[in-house]
N, C-alpha and C positions, 0 to 999 in steps of 0.2 A: 235616416240619421245613422251615422257610424256608431258602432258599439265601442265602449271603452273597456279596456282590459288592463288590470293591474297584474304585473308579474313580479313576484319577489325573487330576489337572487338572480336578477336578469343581466348581470354584467359579464358573465362568462358561461362556458359550457352549455348545458341544456337550456337554461333560462335565457341566455343570449340568443340562441338559435330560435327559440319560440318567439321571443320579442321581434326578431327580424322577420320571421315568416308571417306572423300575424299582422305585422306592420305593412307587409306587401299585400296582405289579403283584405285590407280595408278597415282594420281596427285602429282605433286611437290608443296608443300604447303608453302605459305608465311604467317606466323603467325604474325598478327599485334595487338598491344595493347599498353598500356601506363605504364605497370609494367614489367620490365625486368625479374624479378624472375618468374612471372607467364608465360611469353612468353617462357622462358627456359623450364619450366615444360611441356608445351604443345608440344614443339619441341621434347623433350626427349620422351614423350609418343608416338609420331608418329614414331620416330626412333625405339623404342622398339617393335612396332607393325610391323616393316619391311618397313615403308614408308620413304619418303624423305621430309624434311622440313628445312626451315631456319626461323629465327625470326627477326623482325624489330620493335624496340620501337619507336613509333611516334604518336603524337597527331594529328589526321587527321583534326582537326579544324585549324591547322597551315599549310598554303599552302607551306611554305618553307620546312617543314619537310616531307610533302607528296611528293614533287618533289625529295627530297633526297632518300626517300624510293623507289620510282619507278626507279630511276637511279640505286640504289643498286641491285634491282631485275633483271634489264636488264644486269647489269655487271655480276651477278651470273648465270643467266639462258639464257639470250639472247632473251627472249620472255615472253609474258603475254597472256594467253588465257581466263582466267576467273577472274572477279572481283566480289566479294560478299561484299556488303556494309552492314555490320551487326552492326557496332559500334553504341552505343546509350547511353543516360543518361536521367534521369528524375529529374525535380524539380517541383513537383506538388504543385499547389496552386490555389485558386480561383482568377480570373482575377483581382479583385479589390485590392487584397493583394500581387499580384505577383511583385517581384522586377525586375527592368530592367535586372539585371545580370542573374536572373533565366530564363527570356525569351530568352536572347541572348545566354546563354550557351547551351540550348537545340537545338536551331536553328543552332548554330555553328557546333555541332557534327553531328546531323542527316542530315541537309540539306546542309550547306556549305561543310561539310566533303564529302558528296556524290559528289558535283560538283568538288571539288579539286581532288579527287581520279580518278573520271571518266575522267576528262579533261587531267590529266597527263598520264593515261593509254592508251587513245585512239590512239595516234600516233603509238603505238606498236601493236595494234589490227587491224588497218585498212587494212593492206595488207593480213592478214591471217584469219580474222573473229574472233569471240569470243562470250562470254556470259557475260552479266552484270545482276546481281540479286540485287535488292534493298529490304530491309526489311521494310515494311510499318506496318500498324496496323489498327484494327477496329476503333481506335481513329481518324485515318486519313480518314477513310471511312464514319464514322457516327458521329464523335465528341465524346468527353468524358469530362464530367463536372469535373472541377478542373485540367484539363490538356490542357489548351488553347495553351501553348507553344508546347507541345508534339503533339497535334492534328494538329496544323498548320504545324509543321515540317513533319509529316508523310503524310499529304495531299499534301504538296509541293513535296514530293518524287514521288507522282503519276503523277504530272505534268511533272516532269523530265522524268519519265519512258515513258509516252505517247509521249512526244516530241522526245526523243532520239530513241524510237522504230522506228519511221518514218524516222528520220534523218539518222540513221545508218544502216537501212535495205539494202541500196545499197552496203554497205561494209561487208555484211554477219555478222553483229554484232546484236545479239538478246538482248533485254532488257526487263526483266520481274520483277514483284514484288510479294513478298510473305507476307501475313498477318499471322504471326504464333501465335498459342495459345499453350503455353507450360509452364510447371512448371520450373522456373529458379530462380536464386538469385534475379532477379528484380521483378518477379511476385509473388514469394512465400509469402512475407510479406502481400501483398494485399489480396491474396487468404486466408491466415490464418486468417486475420482480418475479412474477410467476412464470413468465416466458423463460427467464434465465434459469429458474429453479428446475423446470421440467426439461430444459435443454441439457443442463448439467447431468441430469439423470438419464438422458437419452430416452425420455418418455414422451408420448404424444401430448400435445397441449390440450387440456380439457375443453370439450365443446362448449361448456357452460360459460367459459371466459372469452369465447369468440363473439365479441359484441359489435353492434352496429355504430352508427354515427349519431351525433346529437340532432342532426337534421331530420333523421327518421322519426324521432320523438316529436319534433315540431310539426311534421306533416300529419302525424296521428292526432295531435292536439287540435289542429285546424279542422281535420275531418270529423273529430268527435263533436266539436262545437257546432259544426254545420248540420249535424243530425237533428231533425225536428221532433223526434219522439220524446214526449214528456216522461215516458216510462223508463227512459235510458238514464237511470240514476241508481246509486248505491252499488256500482260495479267496480271491480278491480281489473285493470288491463295490463298485462305484461307486454312490453314492446321492446323487441330486439331486432334492429334492422327492419326488414319488411314483414317479419314474423310477429303476429299478435296472439297472445294467449289470454283467455278469459279465466280468471281465478274464481273459485267458488268460496262463498262464505262458509265457515266451519259448520258442520252438521253432526248430530249424534250418530255414533256408529252402532252402538247396541245399548240396551237397557235391561237390567235384571231387577228382580224384586227383593233380593237379599244380598248382603255383602258376600256371603259364601258363594252364591251363584254367580255374582259378578266376577270374582277372581277365577272361578272355574272356567267361565267363558273366556276371560282374558288369556289364560294360559293355553286354552284349547286353540284360540285364534293364532297364538304364537307358535303353535305346533309343539308345545312343551308337554302336552298330555294327549 
């Protein structure tokens, strides 16, 4: 029996490529987005390539609509095996100038949307196992100036991932995160701006911003889902082109038994004393 995969934010960029790739790999795809015309296009492309797909238009920041979407998927297929939370938005601004609405909108889609979709899908996975993949970012791993909302949301997804990887392991549900680097509609304007900026300075373009394609992320997702190891859970994978990086969960660096000793060690490690 073919596995059923829900992909949020599947109408463009990375989500669209994942939907197309998994559709060609034998999954029954649920294409989620907020634009019905774009949803129809992706579903049509998957059908044209010989795959199976349905579309569902829903803003995943709305828990009522998420419940309706999951109910519709169960009515259509009777099962859910994979959830890929890829939907996202950006409202970049320095913290001092960020509007409340810009903060809330990004957390609603990235973080609240993750909770709503996971929480509604879980009852349909717990008896059969499954995979949940969350799209994080280096902004959530290291921070990103001008993106305090996006960084907070992506860091929050890591907390969700680590918690649920342990919580759901007895149910054979794996939960992992991917930090993708790819040229998409969202990243292209930033990269084009940076290219112009460094060219005007006659400086080399930073290696960090030399990113792969969305198809590279799709291939990695397909390979990750194909791995049989039940212990492959609670991990963060950075994917840029063919290069894959495994990120570590934060660990203590040093511990001291007094406040004075702590700061003495702190400055010693910095080379200040």
